N, C-alpha and C positions, 0 to 999 in steps of 0.2 A: 416511453420516455424511460431511460435509465440515467438516475442520479450518480452524480461521480462520487468519489470515495469519500473527500471530506465531509461532504453533505450527509452520507450516509454516519460517518463516524459521528458529527453532532448530534445527528438524529437517536443513534445508540446512546450515547451521554445522557441527554436530556430524558430518555425513555428510563434509562438507569435510575435518575433521580426522581421522576415521576412517578414510578409505576409502586403502588403501595401494595408488599408482598408482606406478611406475617413474619417469616423466616428471613427475608433479603434475600433469598436464592436467585430470583429472579434479576434484583438489581446487582449482583455480584456477576451475573451471567453476562448481562447485558453491556456491563463494564469490561469486563474481560474481552469479550467481541471487539469492542471499539479501540481497545489497547492493541490486541494482536491485528485488527485490521491498519491501526496507524502504523504498526510493525512490518506491515506486508507491504506497505506505500513506500517505507524507508527502504527495503530491500530491493523493490521494483525499481525505485528511483537509482540506486546503486549496478543494478544490473544492466539498466538502461545504458547509464553512462558507461561502463566497461565494455559493452558490446557497440557503442559507438568508436569507442577509442579501439578495439580491435578492428570493427570496420575500416577505420582510418588507416590502420596499420596494413592490413590487407590490399588497401586500395594501394598503398605505396611500395608494398612488396610486388603489386601485380605489374606496377608499371615500371617497376627497375628489371623485371623479369621479360618486358616487351623490349627493352632497349637491347 
């Protein structure tokens, strides 16, 4: 079973707080991974929205070509 992105982000943030590391590098790395994954989710959503708009434009254009 694959977890969704939100679940993974929450898990990374929890691990970043719970892990005991002397220098804090592991905590910082996990926190940064969560941040980057969250940013990627925003970008993916934007790309999906733009793709849907382009598909709609293409459909309209194709229908005009047929007429």
